[in-house]
KOLNUVO-568812 format. One line per field, with one value per residue (C-alpha): residue in one letter; y, z, x. Coordinates in steps of 0.02 Angstrom, whole numbers. Last residue first. Layout:
res (A;...)
Y (Y;...)
Z (Z;...)
X (X;...)
end
This chain:
res (R;N;V;G;T;P;L;S;E;I;R;S;E;G;D;K;A;V;D;S;H;P;G;Q;A;N;E;I;P;P;Q;P;H;L;D;R;F;V;L;R;H;S;A;T;L;R;W;D;A;L;R;R;Q;L;T;R;L;Q;G;D;P;F;R;E;P;Y;T;R;Q;L;R;A;F;L;D;V;S;T;Q;D;P;E;A;E;L;W;G;S;M;E;P;W;V;Q;E;F;P;D;K;R;S;R;W;T;R;T;P;R;P;K;P;A;H;T;P;R;A;E;G;A;K;W;A;L;A;L;S;G;L;F;E;T;L;D;A;D;R;A;A;P;T;H;M;K;E;G;K;A;I;A;A;L;H;H;Q;M;A;R;I;E;D;L;L;R;L;P;D;L;S;A;A;I;D;N;L;R;T;K;I;E;A;S;I;S;E;A;A;L;L;R;A;V;P;T;A;P;P;L;Y;R;K;I;V;R;S;G;E;R;R;K;D;A;L;K;F;S;P;Q;F;F;N;V;F;L;R;V;S;S;Y;L;R;A;L;A;Q;A;A;T;I;G;E;L;R;A;Y;G;V;M;R;R;V;V;A;G;N;K;Q;E;I;W;A;Q;D;N;K;L;Y;P;R;S;R;T;L;G;I;G;R;K;A;C;Y;D;V;L;V;E;N;V;F;E;T;G;N;D;T;D;L;S;V;L;P;F;P;L;T;Q;R;V;R;E;I;T;E;V;I;L;E;R;S;K;V;V;V;P;A;C;E;T;W;G;S;V;V;D;T;L;V;L;S;S;V;Y;S;G;A;N;M;A;G;C;H;A;V;L;D;M;E;M;E;G;I;R;A;G;G;W;E;A;F;T;R;L;P;M;K;Q;R;P;R;S;P;A;R;R;K;R;P;G;C;A;V;A;R;T;P;A;L;L;R;D;I;T;A;A;S;L;A;L;L;D;T;K;V;K;P;D;V;S;M;H;G;H;K;E;F;A;A;L;L;V;P;L;L;A;K;L;R;K;G;C;I;R;D;S;A;E;W;L;T;V;L;A;Q;Q;V;A;Q;Q;Y;L;R;P;R;G;R;R;P;L;P;A;A;P;E;A;Q;A;N;L;V;R;I;A;S;K;R;H;L;G;S;V;S;T;F;E;S;I;M;R;V;K;E;E;R;T;A;A;A;Y;R;Q;R;L;A;E;V;L;E;R;R;A;P;A;T;M;I;G;N;M;T;A;E;Q;N;T;R;S;E;G;T;V;F;M)
Y (2479;2324;2382;2337;2480;2548;2712;2892;2994;3148;3289;3423;3592;3708;3777;3597;3476;3459;3325;3230;3042;3042;3089;3273;3258;3398;3293;3158;3260;3273;3136;3121;3001;2896;2852;2782;2715;2547;2596;2785;2704;2598;2755;2858;2699;2701;2878;2886;2727;2817;2984;2888;2791;2952;3027;2867;2888;3047;2994;2951;3133;3213;3359;3294;3240;3279;3156;3002;3042;3022;2866;2788;2849;2771;2630;2617;2648;2508;2493;2442;2592;2610;2735;2827;2811;2910;3035;3052;3087;3243;3305;3267;3357;3528;3453;3322;3402;3444;3581;3540;3566;3536;3570;3466;3427;3369;3487;3449;3338;3436;3386;3241;3272;3220;3396;3362;3536;3573;3747;3880;3947;3813;3811;3955;3876;3732;3855;3887;3705;3698;3839;3791;3616;3621;3512;3335;3300;3161;3195;3233;3112;3224;3277;3271;3325;3203;3280;3113;3128;3306;3261;3114;3237;3351;3187;3136;3319;3318;3144;3195;3343;3235;3122;3257;3312;3157;3142;2959;2888;2850;2775;2642;2613;2576;2446;2347;2335;2253;2151;2081;2069;1960;2018;1898;1988;2130;2322;2363;2301;2414;2559;2507;2509;2710;2721;2790;2731;2585;2608;2572;2549;2565;2520;2592;2527;2416;2427;2347;2302;2340;2291;2382;2445;2524;2696;2752;2853;2889;2919;2765;2672;2797;2898;2733;2657;2831;2864;2697;2697;2869;2827;2659;2782;2863;2688;2643;2811;2813;2620;2657;2746;2838;2886;3029;2969;3022;2959;3002;3006;2881;2751;2782;2846;2774;2604;2584;2586;2461;2334;2353;2319;2164;2049;2236;2235;2096;2077;1903;1844;1853;1733;1643;1598;1549;1545;1391;1453;1309;1315;1513;1517;1373;1473;1625;1540;1429;1580;1695;1845;1927;1841;1945;1868;1973;1950;1859;1824;1729;1711;1838;1845;2010;2166;2155;2183;2022;1992;2140;2077;1923;1999;2105;1944;1848;2002;1994;1806;1830;1999;2145;2264;2395;2340;2472;2413;2486;2400;2446;2387;2404;2318;2161;2155;2185;2265;2235;2351;2329;2465;2496;2544;2564;2477;2493;2500;2568;2753;2908;2864;2700;2701;2525;2495;2295;2223;2100;2083;2028;1895;1923;1991;1864;1854;1792;1896;1894;1766;1904;1990;1828;1714;1604;1449;1457;1290;1282;1449;1388;1257;1359;1374;1329;1458;1545;1572;1709;1862;2033;2051;2215;2215;2018;2024;2154;2081;1903;1971;1931;1757;1721;1798;1677;1512;1549;1578;1731;1726;1858;2005;1952;1989;2146;2215;2199;2278;2416;2439;2561;2557;2636;2666;2548;2423;2413;2378;2254;2167;2164;2083;1947;1905;1902;1816;1632;1700;1787;1602;1530;1673;1683;1836;2041;2106;2066;2260;2245;2114;2199;2339;2223;2152;2298;2354;2198;2212;2359;2315;2185;2317;2414;2287;2184;1999;1911;1873;2007;1959;1879;1969;1933;1813;1884;1837;1684;1595;1414;1248;1237;1300;1157;1014;1068;1083;896;828;886;1039;1010;1123;998;845;909;981;808;698;830;841;637;632;796;693;546;654;742;910;1090;1151;1078;1156;1352;1323;1252;1429;1532;1366;1382;1564;1560;1420;1504;1679;1569;1478;1308;1239;1094;1179;1177;1262;1395;1438;1445;1572;1678;1667;1719;1871;1939;1917;1804;1825;1690)
Z (1384;1381;1397;1261;1255;1437;1444;1411;1469;1330;1457;1297;1353;1277;1468;1485;1352;1169;1072;1229;1199;1286;1444;1526;1710;1818;1897;1938;2030;1972;1973;2099;2004;2124;2269;2181;2028;2003;2101;1996;1838;1869;1923;1774;1649;1735;1720;1541;1507;1609;1491;1337;1396;1421;1266;1208;1321;1248;1113;1260;1311;1451;1533;1527;1724;1818;1947;1852;1692;1791;1880;1704;1648;1784;1758;1570;1608;1716;1908;1937;2039;2166;2302;2194;2043;2125;2185;2011;1954;2091;2005;1841;1837;1770;1638;1607;1412;1367;1239;1052;911;1010;921;849;660;563;422;265;137;-1;-166;-281;-474;-570;-652;-716;-761;-568;-556;-667;-704;-799;-923;-995;-1142;-1144;-1180;-1351;-1401;-1334;-1433;-1591;-1586;-1711;-1681;-1695;-1521;-1500;-1404;-1211;-1102;-1030;-878;-692;-566;-398;-375;-454;-599;-632;-608;-719;-863;-824;-841;-1004;-1077;-1025;-1117;-1280;-1273;-1246;-1376;-1496;-1449;-1461;-1664;-1698;-1889;-1891;-1707;-1797;-1957;-1855;-1751;-1868;-1967;-1794;-1780;-1944;-1919;-1767;-1596;-1528;-1611;-1479;-1552;-1597;-1438;-1339;-1456;-1426;-1229;-1249;-1198;-1071;-1093;-984;-810;-682;-506;-351;-170;-37;124;67;-129;-177;-353;-453;-659;-814;-737;-862;-880;-950;-1109;-1127;-1299;-1397;-1236;-1123;-1260;-1346;-1180;-1119;-1273;-1239;-1058;-1071;-1137;-1004;-886;-963;-958;-779;-705;-789;-751;-563;-443;-444;-293;-309;-310;-459;-631;-752;-626;-520;-660;-762;-642;-485;-516;-659;-517;-427;-583;-601;-420;-391;-300;-210;-150;-6;104;56;-72;-251;-364;-522;-686;-829;-985;-1085;-1151;-1049;-889;-885;-872;-731;-622;-651;-604;-465;-359;-305;-425;-355;-177;-176;-163;-276;-475;-602;-769;-907;-1081;-1171;-1370;-1424;-1485;-1343;-1403;-1391;-1202;-1142;-1203;-1116;-948;-947;-954;-803;-723;-727;-697;-547;-482;-410;-463;-601;-673;-777;-914;-896;-1029;-993;-1123;-1015;-1122;-1028;-875;-978;-884;-825;-739;-698;-626;-519;-488;-342;-243;-44;73;68;93;64;-115;-177;-352;-315;-397;-463;-506;-638;-701;-863;-947;-1137;-1187;-1085;-924;-880;-733;-649;-508;-391;-368;-316;-393;-293;-380;-410;-396;-202;-202;-293;-150;-18;95;287;396;482;667;752;717;744;912;976;941;948;1117;1191;1158;1218;1370;1482;1397;1428;1621;1652;1576;1704;1832;1911;2106;2100;2020;2122;2271;2214;2152;2340;2405;2289;2197;2220;2090;2024;2200;2196;2338;2241;2067;2144;2261;2066;1977;2125;2134;1954;1878;1918;1827;1684;1652;1627;1527;1407;1401;1332;1385;1570;1591;1466;1538;1707;1626;1546;1703;1804;1674;1682;1865;1851;1723;1854;1988;1913;1830;1983;1952;1888;1901;1982;2109;2041;2075;2203;2147;2108;2224;2181;2276;2191;2231;2072;1954;2026;2022;1834;1791;1864;1770;1628;1544;1407;1477;1464;1489;1603;1718;1720;1785;1910;1966;1993;2091;2199;2229;2281;2390;2505;2436;2520;2432;2248;2281;2325;2155;2046;1990;2002;1872;1762;1748;1705;1577;1483;1481;1415;1273;1297;1102;1083;1006;1161;1254;1122;1139;1318;1322;1192;1292;1445;1357;1312;1473;1518;1605;1690)
X (3693;3832;3991;4105;4240;4296;4233;4281;4133;4041;4042;4042;4031;3900;3816;3728;3782;3760;3677;3643;3649;3837;3752;3735;3762;3641;3557;3673;3784;3961;4059;4208;4354;4455;4337;4189;4292;4191;4036;4049;4044;3907;3808;3883;3816;3665;3611;3664;3551;3407;3433;3427;3266;3187;3218;3117;2963;2934;2810;2701;2660;2734;2637;2458;2470;2623;2633;2543;2634;2805;2765;2705;2906;2982;2884;2919;3100;3135;3157;3323;3374;3250;3289;3416;3312;3177;3292;3360;3172;3180;3306;3243;3101;3141;3270;3155;3090;3276;3247;3265;3373;3532;3703;3824;3763;3912;3982;3917;3998;4094;3991;4024;4058;3920;3922;4099;4187;4238;4306;4218;4379;4440;4325;4365;4466;4349;4199;4250;4244;4067;4018;4095;4016;3916;3745;3736;3699;3582;3420;3438;3344;3174;3207;3096;3243;3253;3443;3525;3426;3472;3649;3624;3571;3725;3816;3750;3768;3955;3984;3884;4002;4147;4130;4092;4271;4363;4291;4291;4298;4496;4471;4338;4448;4595;4510;4424;4591;4691;4543;4567;4753;4710;4771;4915;5056;5014;5049;4885;4797;4926;4859;4674;4709;4802;4979;5094;5284;5324;5330;5493;5443;5554;5541;5644;5679;5842;5837;5662;5617;5452;5452;5358;5198;5086;5025;4886;4838;4643;4592;4546;4487;4438;4325;4267;4212;4149;4036;3923;3955;3838;3699;3709;3688;3561;3460;3511;3448;3286;3263;3282;3391;3554;3625;3783;3959;4027;3981;4148;4279;4192;4181;4339;4498;4401;4331;4495;4608;4510;4489;4689;4731;4630;4743;4770;4582;4624;4491;4447;4591;4541;4431;4453;4353;4420;4290;4265;4108;3985;4108;4087;3893;3880;4001;3896;3750;3851;3868;4027;3998;3833;3889;4047;4211;4318;4308;4444;4355;4461;4477;4376;4393;4476;4372;4260;4058;3988;4086;3973;3824;3866;3935;3767;3686;3774;3748;3548;3565;3635;3536;3619;3472;3470;3645;3736;3863;4047;4201;4380;4534;4672;4796;4859;4747;4603;4462;4284;4158;3986;3897;3763;3591;3480;3386;3349;3505;3681;3658;3776;3752;3728;3788;3866;4034;4039;4187;4276;4466;4488;4611;4585;4763;4888;4948;5106;5142;4961;5015;5086;4920;4845;4724;4619;4523;4335;4255;4284;4197;4051;4025;4049;4209;4185;4162;4296;4298;4380;4273;4339;4466;4382;4187;4177;4278;4177;3998;4091;4140;3992;3984;4179;4165;4008;4110;4278;4153;4098;4123;4270;4154;3992;4099;4186;4012;3957;4103;4102;4261;4399;4526;4679;4753;4901;4836;4653;4731;4850;4693;4600;4723;4781;4611;4556;4716;4632;4467;4557;4659;4494;4422;4551;4667;4639;4797;4762;4725;4604;4511;4524;4420;4302;4277;4234;4119;4017;4030;3954;3822;3782;3770;3629;3531;3494;3521;3371;3198;3070;2950;2808;2646;2512;2381;2202;2071;1957;2086;2150;2065;1949;2108;2222;2128;2069;2243;2291;2141;2218;2074;1971;1839;1695;1765;1893;1722;1623;1794;1839;1661;1653;1805;1770;1592;1691;1814;1678;1610;1632;1800;1698;1535;1622;1741;1600;1510;1666;1751;1598;1610;1780;1772;1648;1754;1901;1797;1744;1703;1592;1459;1356;1508;1504;1309;1339;1479;1377;1214;1320;1380;1225;1139;1011;859;771)
end
């Protein structure tokens, strides 16, 4: 007797106590005819032996041995037809909007009245099957079908309970800064992510004093809680006044136990603003634009090299801004009818406000005066421009060495300032103008010639999937449509279903162009250069 390799492998697996699927199939084929012709006592004995070898339950073994050798017919497709289900949802969204977005229980009672009124006045002509399914919906099903639409139209309804760090950080609104002291600072994180907020990129940690306007900036390579706390500690060591309190937004980089414990150990007050109300942090938001974005721009910065260049830029920016950049400060604001009248104090630099404050000690004032006397604003601006050129090159992907310290004569740089206005924007990091959006098609539609035939297939079987439709197309036209064009067909099919469902709801009101010539919202440009994007109710599940 000759034993094939596969049978030998199955026998070895069975001898080792492991019944593989091929071995079980061979055993079932060998026992099925004997089991059908056996008596009751023999069947009981065969079931016992088969279960001990195969490991199946007795009921499973009986079903397997009684099954026919031919493969069973495929099960029918479950669920409702997609086309009619999409039409029901589209009509439901339209009626929900017409009812002023009431809840599902109230909409269930209103649907017969509202649908009859729409049909009476010629606003809607619904397919009979769609109308039957629409009126048969329960209130729970209505709420379930409208859930994606409500999420977009109405936004989140439920608010999560505040976390433990949030409970330890009380809210502080804009109106509660009336009696602020020097040393109470607002803090924020500015992302240098460019046009894509994904991946790893450098951020700027910005702190500004509410009373004096003193601003400090420091680069952060990653949004790590521990790294942010270390950066805050380094900034605190360089401040000319003691840090009294910090006010942050509700980002997780600030609202966490690490920052809460750090402030608690050093006696620093910690508050947060209200979510989605940036006016609570008006001072730091103003500095984000007037200092960080003005100096660094909006380009994407990544890696240690960019962080080192940014740190060197900020070392000159902090002196240039705090000693040589006057800013306005609001004195009072009052309303007279519909007018809001604001009065500002005379512009002054942050260091001038510190020197005029009575809470600052004489020793600190002497140190600030010495620093101010030693600073050259032209040399600081020259260093800033050099590092801005370096950052702009890094953002473009160019590999450049970090420029050396500039101790040379500034005569050439001073002379260039008189003519710099002719070149336009002087800051190399200034964000360029956005490029226009591409609206033309880059490739020819691969299904343009066969779409009339495929439309006939869809009219005959509207519920077939894109995979089945693409497989049929490949069988009809061998070696013409590669597998990579399946996604293009899926977009085409989504457009067809959307147009077909729209025709079921508004079939007598808005005559549709032939399906084979229609261009859906997924097309880059419609045929003959005309856009055929249809305006449909929000939230329709495509």
